[in-house]
VMD Tcl script that builds the backbone (N, CA, C; Angstrom):
set m [mol new atoms 330]
animate dup $m
set s [atomselect $m all]
$s set {name element resname resid chain x y z} {
  {N N UNK 1 A 26.739 6.846 -90.360}
  {CA C UNK 1 A 26.638 8.198 -90.900}
  {C C UNK 1 A 27.824 9.058 -90.494}
  {N N UNK 2 A 28.641 8.555 -89.594}
  {CA C UNK 2 A 29.814 9.302 -89.198}
  {C C UNK 2 A 29.521 10.536 -88.361}
  {N N UNK 3 A 28.442 10.533 -87.592}
  {CA C UNK 3 A 28.082 11.713 -86.801}
  {C C UNK 3 A 28.330 11.535 -85.301}
  {N N UNK 4 A 28.815 10.362 -84.889}
  {CA C UNK 4 A 29.026 10.109 -83.465}
  {C C UNK 4 A 30.402 9.516 -83.216}
  {N N UNK 5 A 31.019 9.931 -82.114}
  {CA C UNK 5 A 32.299 9.332 -81.725}
  {C C UNK 5 A 32.063 7.953 -81.124}
  {N N UNK 6 A 30.926 7.789 -80.455}
  {CA C UNK 6 A 30.638 6.529 -79.779}
  {C C UNK 6 A 29.137 6.291 -79.785}
  {N N UNK 7 A 28.748 5.036 -79.973}
  {CA C UNK 7 A 27.346 4.632 -79.882}
  {C C UNK 7 A 27.264 3.576 -78.798}
  {N N UNK 8 A 26.397 3.814 -77.820}
  {CA C UNK 8 A 26.201 2.884 -76.716}
  {C C UNK 8 A 24.809 2.290 -76.864}
  {N N UNK 9 A 24.705 0.974 -76.776}
  {CA C UNK 9 A 23.431 0.290 -76.914}
  {C C UNK 9 A 23.128 -0.454 -75.619}
  {N N UNK 10 A 21.902 -0.328 -75.145}
  {CA C UNK 10 A 21.430 -1.088 -73.993}
  {C C UNK 10 A 20.191 -1.846 -74.439}
  {N N UNK 11 A 20.028 -3.073 -73.955}
  {CA C UNK 11 A 18.974 -3.975 -74.441}
  {C C UNK 11 A 17.588 -3.660 -73.894}
  {N N UNK 12 A 17.515 -2.932 -72.783}
  {CA C UNK 12 A 16.216 -2.655 -72.189}
  {C C UNK 12 A 16.309 -1.410 -71.305}
  {N N UNK 13 A 15.161 -0.962 -70.835}
  {CA C UNK 13 A 15.116 0.248 -70.027}
  {C C UNK 13 A 15.881 0.144 -68.723}
  {N N UNK 14 A 15.859 -1.013 -68.097}
  {CA C UNK 14 A 16.586 -1.192 -66.830}
  {C C UNK 14 A 18.087 -0.990 -67.045}
  {N N UNK 15 A 18.636 -1.590 -68.104}
  {CA C UNK 15 A 20.062 -1.410 -68.405}
  {C C UNK 15 A 20.367 0.050 -68.751}
  {N N UNK 16 A 19.427 0.716 -69.411}
  {CA C UNK 16 A 19.607 2.123 -69.732}
  {C C UNK 16 A 19.697 2.981 -68.476}
  {N N UNK 17 A 18.823 2.727 -67.517}
  {CA C UNK 17 A 18.879 3.468 -66.251}
  {C C UNK 17 A 20.181 3.209 -65.516}
  {N N UNK 18 A 20.623 1.959 -65.522}
  {CA C UNK 18 A 21.883 1.620 -64.855}
  {C C UNK 18 A 23.050 2.372 -65.487}
  {N N UNK 19 A 22.999 2.576 -66.786}
  {CA C UNK 19 A 24.057 3.343 -67.457}
  {C C UNK 19 A 24.133 4.766 -66.914}
  {N N UNK 20 A 22.966 5.389 -66.709}
  {CA C UNK 20 A 22.949 6.773 -66.231}
  {C C UNK 20 A 23.356 6.904 -64.772}
  {N N UNK 21 A 23.205 5.844 -63.985}
  {CA C UNK 21 A 23.539 5.930 -62.558}
  {C C UNK 21 A 24.856 5.245 -62.222}
  {N N UNK 22 A 25.503 4.636 -63.206}
  {CA C UNK 22 A 26.743 3.894 -62.946}
  {C C UNK 22 A 27.927 4.826 -62.754}
  {N N UNK 23 A 28.949 4.268 -62.141}
  {CA C UNK 23 A 30.214 4.979 -61.945}
  {C C UNK 23 A 31.344 4.109 -62.471}
  {N N UNK 24 A 32.376 4.746 -62.974}
  {CA C UNK 24 A 33.584 4.045 -63.410}
  {C C UNK 24 A 34.405 3.695 -62.166}
  {N N UNK 25 A 35.392 2.801 -62.304}
  {CA C UNK 25 A 36.200 2.416 -61.140}
  {C C UNK 25 A 36.822 3.600 -60.390}
  {N N UNK 26 A 37.105 4.691 -61.092}
  {CA C UNK 26 A 37.700 5.859 -60.420}
  {C C UNK 26 A 36.649 6.767 -59.782}
  {N N UNK 27 A 35.364 6.359 -59.864}
  {CA C UNK 27 A 34.287 7.137 -59.260}
  {C C UNK 27 A 33.637 8.144 -60.191}
  {N N UNK 28 A 34.208 8.352 -61.368}
  {CA C UNK 28 A 33.612 9.290 -62.318}
  {C C UNK 28 A 32.450 8.623 -63.058}
  {N N UNK 29 A 31.670 9.433 -63.734}
  {CA C UNK 29 A 30.530 8.928 -64.511}
  {C C UNK 29 A 30.973 8.627 -65.937}
  {N N UNK 30 A 30.363 7.621 -66.552}
  {CA C UNK 30 A 30.617 7.420 -67.982}
  {C C UNK 30 A 30.132 8.661 -68.746}
  {N N UNK 31 A 30.659 8.885 -69.915}
  {CA C UNK 31 A 30.231 10.011 -70.741}
  {C C UNK 31 A 28.734 9.913 -70.987}
  {N N UNK 32 A 28.046 11.001 -70.772}
  {CA C UNK 32 A 26.605 11.028 -71.006}
  {C C UNK 32 A 26.349 11.268 -72.495}
  {N N UNK 33 A 25.324 10.628 -73.022}
  {CA C UNK 33 A 25.029 10.809 -74.450}
  {C C UNK 33 A 24.423 12.181 -74.720}
  {N N UNK 34 A 24.570 12.627 -75.945}
  {CA C UNK 34 A 23.898 13.842 -76.398}
  {C C UNK 34 A 22.490 13.517 -76.893}
  {N N UNK 35 A 22.331 12.290 -77.411}
  {CA C UNK 35 A 21.068 11.869 -78.010}
  {C C UNK 35 A 20.755 10.454 -77.558}
  {N N UNK 36 A 19.500 10.249 -77.163}
  {CA C UNK 36 A 19.038 8.930 -76.729}
  {C C UNK 36 A 17.818 8.551 -77.556}
  {N N UNK 37 A 17.926 7.473 -78.324}
  {CA C UNK 37 A 16.770 6.899 -78.995}
  {C C UNK 37 A 16.165 5.904 -78.027}
  {N N UNK 38 A 14.935 6.142 -77.613}
  {CA C UNK 38 A 14.277 5.308 -76.607}
  {C C UNK 38 A 13.110 4.582 -77.243}
  {N N UNK 39 A 13.247 3.271 -77.378}
  {CA C UNK 39 A 12.176 2.451 -77.952}
  {C C UNK 39 A 11.080 2.281 -76.915}
  {N N UNK 40 A 9.839 2.384 -77.331}
  {CA C UNK 40 A 8.720 2.175 -76.421}
  {C C UNK 40 A 8.644 0.707 -76.016}
  {N N UNK 41 A 8.814 -0.197 -76.981}
  {CA C UNK 41 A 8.665 -1.629 -76.724}
  {C C UNK 41 A 10.016 -2.289 -76.522}
  {N N UNK 42 A 10.336 -2.576 -75.246}
  {CA C UNK 42 A 11.580 -3.264 -74.890}
  {C C UNK 42 A 11.253 -4.305 -73.836}
  {N N UNK 43 A 12.057 -5.349 -73.752}
  {CA C UNK 43 A 11.842 -6.335 -72.689}
  {C C UNK 43 A 12.293 -5.774 -71.335}
  {N N UNK 44 A 11.950 -6.445 -70.270}
  {CA C UNK 44 A 12.331 -6.138 -68.887}
  {C C UNK 44 A 11.693 -4.832 -68.415}
  {N N UNK 45 A 12.032 -3.714 -69.037}
  {CA C UNK 45 A 11.416 -2.422 -68.731}
  {C C UNK 45 A 11.230 -1.678 -70.041}
  {N N UNK 46 A 9.981 -1.310 -70.341}
  {CA C UNK 46 A 9.731 -0.617 -71.607}
  {C C UNK 46 A 10.106 0.860 -71.511}
  {N N UNK 47 A 9.926 1.575 -72.599}
  {CA C UNK 47 A 10.296 2.983 -72.649}
  {C C UNK 47 A 9.532 3.836 -71.651}
  {N N UNK 48 A 8.250 3.513 -71.417}
  {CA C UNK 48 A 7.461 4.284 -70.447}
  {C C UNK 48 A 7.988 4.069 -69.035}
  {N N UNK 49 A 8.335 2.842 -68.697}
  {CA C UNK 49 A 8.913 2.567 -67.378}
  {C C UNK 49 A 10.242 3.280 -67.204}
  {N N UNK 50 A 11.056 3.279 -68.265}
  {CA C UNK 50 A 12.326 4.008 -68.230}
  {C C UNK 50 A 12.071 5.483 -67.920}
  {N N UNK 51 A 11.139 6.093 -68.653}
  {CA C UNK 51 A 10.865 7.521 -68.459}
  {C C UNK 51 A 10.348 7.815 -67.056}
  {N N UNK 52 A 9.475 6.934 -66.543}
  {CA C UNK 52 A 8.944 7.137 -65.193}
  {C C UNK 52 A 10.070 7.210 -64.175}
  {N N UNK 53 A 11.064 6.352 -64.312}
  {CA C UNK 53 A 12.180 6.344 -63.362}
  {C C UNK 53 A 13.232 7.401 -63.707}
  {N N UNK 54 A 13.506 7.592 -64.982}
  {CA C UNK 54 A 14.533 8.548 -65.418}
  {C C UNK 54 A 14.224 9.962 -64.941}
  {N N UNK 55 A 12.965 10.379 -65.059}
  {CA C UNK 55 A 12.626 11.755 -64.692}
  {C C UNK 55 A 12.784 12.020 -63.198}
  {N N UNK 56 A 12.932 10.956 -62.401}
  {CA C UNK 56 A 13.125 11.127 -60.965}
  {C C UNK 56 A 14.574 10.932 -60.526}
  {N N UNK 57 A 15.478 10.675 -61.479}
  {CA C UNK 57 A 16.891 10.559 -61.129}
  {C C UNK 57 A 17.420 11.918 -60.690}
  {N N UNK 58 A 18.484 11.895 -59.918}
  {CA C UNK 58 A 19.150 13.149 -59.556}
  {C C UNK 58 A 19.628 13.822 -60.837}
  {N N UNK 59 A 19.613 15.139 -60.836}
  {CA C UNK 59 A 19.993 15.891 -62.040}
  {C C UNK 59 A 21.378 15.506 -62.548}
  {N N UNK 60 A 22.337 15.299 -61.628}
  {CA C UNK 60 A 23.689 14.954 -62.079}
  {C C UNK 60 A 23.739 13.565 -62.716}
  {N N UNK 61 A 22.785 12.697 -62.392}
  {CA C UNK 61 A 22.726 11.387 -63.040}
  {C C UNK 61 A 22.030 11.482 -64.395}
  {N N UNK 62 A 21.007 12.303 -64.469}
  {CA C UNK 62 A 20.264 12.458 -65.719}
  {C C UNK 62 A 21.072 13.159 -66.784}
  {N N UNK 63 A 21.696 14.241 -66.400}
  {CA C UNK 63 A 22.365 15.132 -67.349}
  {C C UNK 63 A 21.307 15.658 -68.320}
  {N N UNK 64 A 21.694 16.413 -69.264}
  {CA C UNK 64 A 20.742 16.887 -70.275}
  {C C UNK 64 A 21.033 16.150 -71.557}
  {N N UNK 65 A 20.089 15.353 -71.947}
  {CA C UNK 65 A 20.216 14.556 -73.154}
  {C C UNK 65 A 18.950 14.751 -73.981}
  {N N UNK 66 A 19.088 14.829 -75.285}
  {CA C UNK 66 A 17.930 14.885 -76.167}
  {C C UNK 66 A 17.374 13.477 -76.285}
  {N N UNK 67 A 16.105 13.305 -75.910}
  {CA C UNK 67 A 15.471 11.984 -75.957}
  {C C UNK 67 A 14.434 11.972 -77.069}
  {N N UNK 68 A 14.585 11.020 -77.984}
  {CA C UNK 68 A 13.615 10.810 -79.056}
  {C C UNK 68 A 12.996 9.428 -78.860}
  {N N UNK 69 A 11.690 9.387 -78.660}
  {CA C UNK 69 A 10.979 8.123 -78.530}
  {C C UNK 69 A 10.844 7.490 -79.914}
  {N N UNK 70 A 10.989 6.178 -79.964}
  {CA C UNK 70 A 10.787 5.441 -81.210}
  {C C UNK 70 A 9.464 4.703 -81.113}
  {N N UNK 71 A 8.582 4.945 -82.082}
  {CA C UNK 71 A 7.273 4.311 -82.098}
  {C C UNK 71 A 7.160 3.391 -83.302}
  {N N UNK 72 A 6.172 2.510 -83.248}
  {CA C UNK 72 A 5.983 1.543 -84.332}
  {C C UNK 72 A 5.587 2.207 -85.632}
  {N N UNK 73 A 4.791 3.270 -85.529}
  {CA C UNK 73 A 4.371 3.989 -86.733}
  {C C UNK 73 A 3.864 5.369 -86.332}
  {N N UNK 74 A 3.735 6.241 -87.313}
  {CA C UNK 74 A 3.238 7.591 -87.040}
  {C C UNK 74 A 1.809 7.547 -86.506}
  {N N UNK 75 A 1.072 6.498 -86.834}
  {CA C UNK 75 A -0.307 6.377 -86.380}
  {C C UNK 75 A -0.451 5.632 -85.075}
  {N N UNK 76 A 0.652 5.281 -84.424}
  {CA C UNK 76 A 0.621 4.563 -83.156}
  {C C UNK 76 A -0.151 5.390 -82.127}
  {N N UNK 77 A -1.216 4.813 -81.527}
  {CA C UNK 77 A -2.027 5.594 -80.591}
  {C C UNK 77 A -1.248 6.082 -79.376}
  {N N UNK 78 A -0.152 5.439 -79.028}
  {CA C UNK 78 A 0.621 5.872 -77.861}
  {C C UNK 78 A 1.653 6.934 -78.204}
  {N N UNK 79 A 1.835 7.253 -79.479}
  {CA C UNK 79 A 2.930 8.156 -79.815}
  {C C UNK 79 A 2.726 9.559 -79.254}
  {N N UNK 80 A 1.513 9.950 -78.915}
  {CA C UNK 80 A 1.273 11.260 -78.302}
  {C C UNK 80 A 1.493 11.227 -76.797}
  {N N UNK 81 A 1.524 10.056 -76.216}
  {CA C UNK 81 A 1.697 9.911 -74.766}
  {C C UNK 81 A 3.014 10.521 -74.286}
  {N N UNK 82 A 4.020 10.544 -75.143}
  {CA C UNK 82 A 5.326 11.060 -74.751}
  {C C UNK 82 A 5.253 12.520 -74.302}
  {N N UNK 83 A 4.253 13.271 -74.756}
  {CA C UNK 83 A 4.151 14.692 -74.417}
  {C C UNK 83 A 3.989 14.927 -72.914}
  {N N UNK 84 A 3.556 13.916 -72.180}
  {CA C UNK 84 A 3.396 14.055 -70.726}
  {C C UNK 84 A 4.744 14.065 -70.003}
  {N N UNK 85 A 5.809 13.742 -70.715}
  {CA C UNK 85 A 7.146 13.674 -70.114}
  {C C UNK 85 A 7.975 14.867 -70.582}
  {N N UNK 86 A 8.302 15.741 -69.669}
  {CA C UNK 86 A 9.066 16.943 -70.033}
  {C C UNK 86 A 10.476 16.614 -70.498}
  {N N UNK 87 A 10.976 15.425 -70.181}
  {CA C UNK 87 A 12.344 15.052 -70.570}
  {C C UNK 87 A 12.422 14.562 -72.012}
  {N N UNK 88 A 11.275 14.326 -72.647}
  {CA C UNK 88 A 11.253 13.823 -74.030}
  {C C UNK 88 A 11.147 14.991 -74.997}
  {N N UNK 89 A 12.006 14.973 -76.004}
  {CA C UNK 89 A 12.070 16.072 -76.964}
  {C C UNK 89 A 11.296 15.818 -78.252}
  {N N UNK 90 A 10.817 14.597 -78.465}
  {CA C UNK 90 A 10.070 14.297 -79.671}
  {C C UNK 90 A 9.979 12.802 -79.896}
  {N N UNK 91 A 9.468 12.444 -81.049}
  {CA C UNK 91 A 9.355 11.021 -81.382}
  {C C UNK 91 A 9.648 10.816 -82.862}
  {N N UNK 92 A 10.028 9.611 -83.173}
  {CA C UNK 92 A 10.276 9.208 -84.559}
  {C C UNK 92 A 9.607 7.853 -84.776}
  {N N UNK 93 A 8.968 7.704 -85.927}
  {CA C UNK 93 A 8.366 6.425 -86.276}
  {C C UNK 93 A 9.426 5.519 -86.892}
  {N N UNK 94 A 9.371 4.238 -86.536}
  {CA C UNK 94 A 10.266 3.255 -87.146}
  {C C UNK 94 A 9.749 2.933 -88.542}
  {N N UNK 95 A 10.594 2.574 -89.460}
  {CA C UNK 95 A 12.034 2.392 -89.305}
  {C C UNK 95 A 12.756 3.742 -89.278}
  {N N UNK 96 A 13.857 3.766 -88.585}
  {CA C UNK 96 A 14.679 4.959 -88.474}
  {C C UNK 96 A 15.582 5.014 -89.706}
  {N N UNK 97 A 15.345 5.987 -90.551}
  {CA C UNK 97 A 16.105 6.100 -91.800}
  {C C UNK 97 A 17.169 7.189 -91.674}
  {N N UNK 98 A 18.087 7.219 -92.611}
  {CA C UNK 98 A 19.119 8.249 -92.628}
  {C C UNK 98 A 18.477 9.633 -92.733}
  {N N UNK 99 A 17.433 9.760 -93.514}
  {CA C UNK 99 A 16.755 11.049 -93.662}
  {C C UNK 99 A 16.141 11.499 -92.347}
  {N N UNK 100 A 15.527 10.583 -91.606}
  {CA C UNK 100 A 14.928 10.938 -90.314}
  {C C UNK 100 A 16.002 11.335 -89.305}
  {N N UNK 101 A 17.102 10.609 -89.299}
  {CA C UNK 101 A 18.195 10.937 -88.374}
  {C C UNK 101 A 18.783 12.305 -88.716}
  {N N UNK 102 A 18.989 12.568 -90.001}
  {CA C UNK 102 A 19.525 13.867 -90.430}
  {C C UNK 102 A 18.593 14.993 -90.007}
  {N N UNK 103 A 17.298 14.832 -90.203}
  {CA C UNK 103 A 16.334 15.865 -89.818}
  {C C UNK 103 A 16.348 16.075 -88.304}
  {N N UNK 104 A 16.408 14.994 -87.547}
  {CA C UNK 104 A 16.457 15.087 -86.092}
  {C C UNK 104 A 17.723 15.803 -85.626}
  {N N UNK 105 A 18.859 15.457 -86.209}
  {CA C UNK 105 A 20.118 16.112 -85.845}
  {C C UNK 105 A 20.077 17.593 -86.171}
  {N N UNK 106 A 19.540 17.940 -87.331}
  {CA C UNK 106 A 19.420 19.355 -87.710}
  {C C UNK 106 A 18.480 20.103 -86.760}
  {N N UNK 107 A 17.391 19.456 -86.372}
  {CA C UNK 107 A 16.398 20.077 -85.499}
  {C C UNK 107 A 16.964 20.343 -84.102}
  {N N UNK 108 A 17.731 19.408 -83.568}
  {CA C UNK 108 A 18.180 19.524 -82.173}
  {C C UNK 108 A 19.632 19.967 -82.005}
  {N N UNK 109 A 20.445 19.798 -83.045}
  {CA C UNK 109 A 21.868 20.116 -82.893}
  {C C UNK 109 A 22.382 21.023 -84.000}
  {N N UNK 110 A 21.482 21.377 -84.940}
  {CA C UNK 110 A 21.843 22.072 -86.147}
  {C C UNK 110 A 22.406 23.402 -86.017}
}
mol reanalyze $m
mol bondsrecalc $m
mol representation Tube
mol addrep $m
């Protein structure tokens, strides 16, 4: 869609946490994302495990990022569970379409 300079993908929640706490060889932090799509169902550490640990990271490691949970469907019984996490800004049902991404970008960055 041409809306990002860089897209970073991590395969699971554990790798995602490592990204937020990692340092570059010069000691600086990698660029923090503006938007994080967090899938609930991931191997190694799922989205809920990620959130449990992420919300306890030091503020400078967390940074402020818009987090959108990805759920299997709008009727997914767990899709309301995200409200217990103050770091989550909303949720989107899969599949993630261009229209959904555009609406999300307008809502949070518009």
